[in-house]
C-alpha positions as CSV (number, residue, x, y, z in Angstrom):
1,X,-24.2,1.9,144.8
2,X,-27.1,-0.6,144.2
3,X,-29.7,1.9,144.1
4,X,-30.6,1.4,140.3
5,X,-31.0,-2.6,141.1
6,X,-33.0,-1.8,144.3
7,X,-35.4,0.5,142.4
8,X,-35.8,-1.9,139.5
9,X,-35.9,-5.4,141.4
10,X,-37.9,-6.1,144.8
11,X,-35.6,-9.1,145.8
12,X,-32.6,-6.5,145.9
13,X,-34.7,-3.8,147.8
14,X,-34.8,-6.5,150.4
15,X,-31.4,-6.9,150.8
16,X,-30.5,-3.2,151.5
17,X,-33.4,-3.2,154.0
18,X,-32.4,-6.2,155.7
19,X,-28.8,-4.9,156.2
20,X,-30.1,-1.4,157.6
21,X,-32.2,-3.3,160.1
22,X,-29.1,-5.7,161.0
23,X,-27.2,-2.5,161.5
24,X,-29.8,-0.5,163.2
25,X,-28.5,2.3,160.5
26,X,-29.8,3.7,157.4
27,X,-27.0,2.6,155.3
28,X,-28.8,2.6,152.1
29,X,-29.8,6.1,152.5
30,X,-26.2,6.9,152.8
31,X,-25.1,4.9,150.2
32,X,-27.4,6.6,147.7
33,X,-27.5,10.0,149.0
34,X,-24.0,10.5,151.0
35,X,-22.1,12.4,152.2
36,X,-19.5,10.5,150.4
37,X,-17.3,11.4,153.1
38,X,-19.2,9.3,155.9
39,X,-19.7,6.5,153.3
40,X,-16.3,5.8,152.9
41,X,-15.3,5.8,156.4
42,X,-14.1,2.0,156.5
43,X,-16.8,1.0,159.1
44,X,-19.5,2.3,156.6
45,X,-17.9,1.1,153.3
46,X,-17.3,-2.5,154.2
47,X,-21.1,-3.7,154.9
48,X,-21.9,-1.2,152.1
49,X,-19.9,-3.2,149.6
50,X,-21.0,-6.4,150.7
51,X,-24.9,-5.2,150.6
52,X,-24.3,-4.6,146.6
53,X,-23.1,-8.0,146.1
54,X,-25.3,-9.6,148.1
55,X,-28.2,-7.9,146.5
56,X,-27.1,-9.4,143.2
57,X,-26.7,-12.8,144.7
58,X,-30.5,-12.8,146.0
59,X,-31.8,-11.5,142.4
60,X,-29.6,-14.6,140.8
61,X,-31.0,-17.1,143.4
62,X,-34.6,-15.8,143.7
63,X,-35.4,-14.2,140.2
64,X,-33.0,-16.3,137.9
65,X,-32.9,-19.5,140.1
66,X,-29.2,-20.0,140.2
67,X,-28.3,-23.6,141.2
68,X,-25.1,-23.2,143.0
69,X,-24.4,-26.9,143.0
70,X,-24.2,-26.8,139.3
71,X,-23.4,-23.2,138.1
72,X,-20.6,-22.4,140.8
73,X,-17.4,-24.1,141.4
74,X,-15.7,-22.0,143.8
75,X,-16.1,-18.5,145.6
76,X,-13.5,-16.0,146.4
77,X,-13.6,-12.2,147.4
78,X,-11.0,-9.8,147.9
79,X,-10.1,-8.8,151.5
80,X,-13.6,-7.5,152.7
81,X,-15.0,-9.3,149.6
82,X,-14.3,-12.7,151.3
83,X,-17.3,-12.2,153.7
84,X,-19.6,-11.5,150.7
85,X,-18.5,-14.4,149.1
86,X,-19.0,-16.6,152.0
87,X,-22.4,-15.1,152.8
88,X,-23.4,-15.7,148.9
89,X,-22.1,-19.4,149.7
90,X,-24.4,-19.7,152.6
91,X,-21.9,-19.9,155.4
92,X,-23.3,-16.6,157.0
93,X,-26.7,-15.1,157.2
94,X,-26.8,-11.6,155.5
95,X,-27.4,-9.9,158.8
96,X,-24.6,-11.8,160.3
97,X,-22.2,-10.6,157.6
98,X,-23.2,-7.0,158.0
99,X,-22.8,-7.1,161.6
100,X,-19.4,-8.5,161.2
101,X,-18.2,-6.3,158.6
102,X,-19.3,-3.2,160.7
103,X,-17.2,-4.6,163.5
104,X,-14.2,-5.3,161.3
105,X,-14.4,-1.8,159.7
106,X,-14.3,-0.2,162.9
107,X,-11.9,-2.4,164.4
108,X,-9.5,-1.9,161.6
109,X,-9.8,2.1,161.9
110,X,-9.1,2.0,165.5
111,X,-6.2,-0.2,165.2
112,X,-3.5,2.5,164.3
113,X,-3.7,6.4,165.0
114,X,-4.7,8.1,161.6
115,X,-1.7,9.3,159.9
116,X,0.7,6.7,161.5
117,X,0.0,3.9,159.0
118,X,0.0,3.8,155.1
119,X,-0.3,2.1,152.0
120,X,0.9,2.1,148.6
121,X,0.6,0.7,145.3
122,X,3.9,-0.4,143.2
123,X,3.2,-1.1,139.8
124,X,5.7,-2.7,137.1
125,X,7.8,-4.6,139.2
126,X,8.0,-8.4,139.7
127,X,6.6,-9.7,143.0
128,X,9.8,-10.9,144.2
129,X,11.6,-7.6,143.5
130,X,8.9,-6.1,146.0
131,X,9.5,-8.4,148.6
132,X,13.3,-7.4,148.5
133,X,12.2,-3.9,148.6
134,X,9.8,-4.3,151.8
135,X,12.4,-6.2,153.4
136,X,14.8,-3.2,153.1
137,X,12.0,-0.6,154.0
138,X,11.4,-2.7,157.2
139,X,14.5,-0.9,158.6
140,X,12.5,2.2,158.8
141,X,9.4,0.7,160.7
142,X,6.6,-2.0,159.7
143,X,6.6,-2.6,156.0
144,X,5.1,-5.7,154.3
145,X,3.3,-7.1,151.2
146,X,0.0,-6.6,151.8
147,X,-1.5,-7.7,148.7
148,X,-0.3,-9.2,145.5
149,X,-3.1,-8.4,143.1
150,X,-1.6,-9.2,139.9
151,X,1.6,-9.9,137.8
152,X,3.2,-6.2,138.4
153,X,0.6,-4.7,140.7
154,X,1.6,-5.3,144.3
155,X,0.2,-3.1,147.4
156,X,2.7,-2.6,150.3
157,X,1.3,-1.7,154.0
158,X,2.9,-0.4,157.1
159,X,4.4,2.6,159.1
160,X,4.2,5.7,157.1
161,X,8.0,6.1,157.1
162,X,8.8,2.5,155.8
163,X,5.7,2.6,153.0
164,X,7.4,6.0,152.3
165,X,10.8,4.6,151.7
166,X,9.5,1.6,150.1
167,X,7.8,4.0,147.6
168,X,11.5,5.5,146.9
169,X,13.1,2.1,146.7
170,X,10.6,1.1,144.3
171,X,11.0,4.1,141.8
172,X,14.8,3.4,142.3
173,X,14.1,-0.2,141.2
174,X,12.3,0.7,137.9
175,X,8.5,0.8,138.9
176,X,6.3,2.0,136.4
177,X,4.3,3.8,139.2
178,X,4.7,4.0,143.0
179,X,2.1,5.9,144.7
180,X,0.6,6.3,148.1
181,X,-3.4,4.9,148.4
182,X,-5.9,7.1,150.0
183,X,-6.8,4.7,152.8
184,X,-7.7,5.3,156.3
185,X,-5.6,2.6,157.8
186,X,-2.5,0.4,157.0
187,X,-4.2,-2.9,156.2
188,X,-3.4,-6.5,156.0
189,X,0.0,-5.7,158.2
190,X,0.9,-6.6,161.8
191,X,-0.3,-3.1,162.9
192,X,-3.9,-4.6,162.3
193,X,-3.1,-7.1,165.4
194,X,-5.9,-5.3,167.6
195,X,-8.2,-5.7,164.8
196,X,-7.6,-9.3,164.5
197,X,-8.3,-9.7,168.1
198,X,-11.6,-8.1,168.1
199,X,-12.4,-10.3,164.8
200,X,-11.7,-13.5,166.7
201,X,-14.3,-12.7,169.4
202,X,-16.7,-11.4,167.0
203,X,-16.5,-14.7,164.7
204,X,-16.6,-16.9,167.6
205,X,-20.3,-15.0,168.4
206,X,-21.6,-16.0,165.1
207,X,-23.2,-19.7,163.8
208,X,-21.9,-20.6,160.7
209,X,-22.3,-23.5,158.3
210,X,-20.4,-25.3,155.5
211,X,-20.3,-23.1,152.2
212,X,-22.2,-24.5,149.6
213,X,-19.0,-24.5,147.4
214,X,-15.5,-24.0,148.4
215,X,-14.0,-20.6,149.4
216,X,-10.5,-20.0,147.7
217,X,-9.0,-18.1,151.0
218,X,-7.1,-15.1,150.6
219,X,-4.5,-16.0,153.1
220,X,-3.8,-19.5,151.5
221,X,-4.9,-19.3,148.0
222,X,-6.3,-22.8,148.2
223,X,-9.9,-24.4,148.3
224,X,-11.2,-24.9,152.2
225,X,-14.9,-25.9,153.1
226,X,-14.4,-26.6,157.0
227,X,-16.1,-24.1,158.9
228,X,-13.7,-23.8,161.9
229,X,-10.6,-23.2,159.3
230,X,-12.5,-20.7,157.6
231,X,-13.2,-18.8,161.0
232,X,-9.5,-19.1,161.8
233,X,-8.7,-17.8,158.2
234,X,-10.7,-14.8,158.5
235,X,-8.9,-13.9,161.6
236,X,-5.7,-14.2,160.0
237,X,-6.5,-12.2,156.9
238,X,-6.7,-9.2,158.9
239,X,-2.9,-9.3,159.4
240,X,-1.9,-11.0,156.0
241,X,-1.3,-10.6,152.8
242,X,-4.1,-11.0,150.4
243,X,-3.0,-13.8,147.9
244,X,-5.3,-12.7,144.8
245,X,-2.7,-13.5,141.9
246,X,-2.3,-17.0,143.4
247,X,-6.1,-17.3,144.0
248,X,-7.0,-16.6,140.6
249,X,-4.7,-18.9,139.2
250,X,-5.6,-21.6,141.4
251,X,-8.7,-21.5,140.0
252,X,-7.7,-21.9,136.6
253,X,-5.7,-24.6,137.5
254,X,-9.0,-26.2,139.1
255,X,-10.6,-25.9,135.4
256,X,-12.2,-22.5,136.1
257,X,-12.4,-20.4,132.5
258,X,-15.1,-18.0,133.7
259,X,-15.0,-15.3,136.4
260,X,-18.4,-13.6,137.4
261,X,-17.6,-10.6,139.4
262,X,-20.7,-9.8,141.6
263,X,-21.2,-6.4,143.1
264,X,-19.8,-2.6,142.9
265,X,-17.3,-2.1,140.1
266,X,-14.8,-4.1,137.9
267,X,-11.6,-4.0,139.7
268,X,-11.3,-7.8,140.1
269,X,-12.4,-8.4,136.6
270,X,-9.4,-6.4,135.5
271,X,-7.1,-8.2,137.6
272,X,-8.2,-11.8,136.5
273,X,-7.4,-10.7,132.9
274,X,-4.1,-9.5,134.0
275,X,-3.6,-13.0,135.3
276,X,-4.9,-15.0,132.9
277,X,-5.9,-13.2,129.5
278,X,-7.7,-16.3,128.6
279,X,-10.5,-16.2,131.0
280,X,-14.1,-15.0,130.6
281,X,-15.4,-12.0,132.4
282,X,-18.7,-11.1,133.4
283,X,-19.7,-8.0,135.6
284,X,-23.1,-8.1,137.5
285,X,-24.1,-4.9,139.3
286,X,-26.7,-3.0,137.4
287,X,-30.0,-4.6,136.1
288,X,-28.9,-4.7,132.5
289,X,-26.2,-6.8,133.5
290,X,-28.4,-9.4,134.9
291,X,-30.9,-9.4,132.2
292,X,-28.0,-9.8,129.8
293,X,-26.7,-12.7,132.1
294,X,-30.0,-14.4,132.3
295,X,-30.0,-15.2,128.5
296,X,-26.8,-16.8,128.7
297,X,-27.6,-19.4,131.7
């Protein structure tokens, strides 16, 4: 995660050093050398993923002269990625984003005892059918739609018994797949209320500026630029569904035809293509990705 870019580009290495300093932790060493069991702890994984994304952003800005005002129409990020998007758009400093995500990860991990919550991916069902499934599954405990990722791909979250019931119901409804996710906590449901309270306090301590370009928010799937509104939405996001399918569709409706996924992996690119096959996708993670992109802009 990020090591090839850090080794190749000084501007990127600076980002990892700044994140290490902000957290008073050698997170970059953990990212590049493991152990993986420690890196995948939510409190480490969230700032680590942000660091990779912001390292790419730093290179785009410093070495490639990216002009946000002319090149970018919106920013958006999936769950923790919303913090990366806002930091990229200048709302948070890099250090503040790292500290916030560390706190977010710790709070989410501590909100629910291990083993009491669960999440599951339900594939091949319409969103409306999944809504009916979680309403029925909620008879066994908390069960909600946690993330509407793309047509036929919805993640549910809640207490383990209720989520297990939702998996059974989804299979009965004809889901192509219905499988539990290997996660440490049931994110984006009411069980995360204690974490939302923590984030409300943490966000009040951070200076924020209007983003350079609007954010398409997870909670509303609509563009927003007002700092106080964004602050509130980030708190709501902890317990509410990520409306990713609607977010991508909204950006397309506003004239966006090219999506650039910045950071580790290509998950969001795949989702965007499922949402609208006509969009153009670019992935920026490795040095060669940036070299190719530089020739296009």
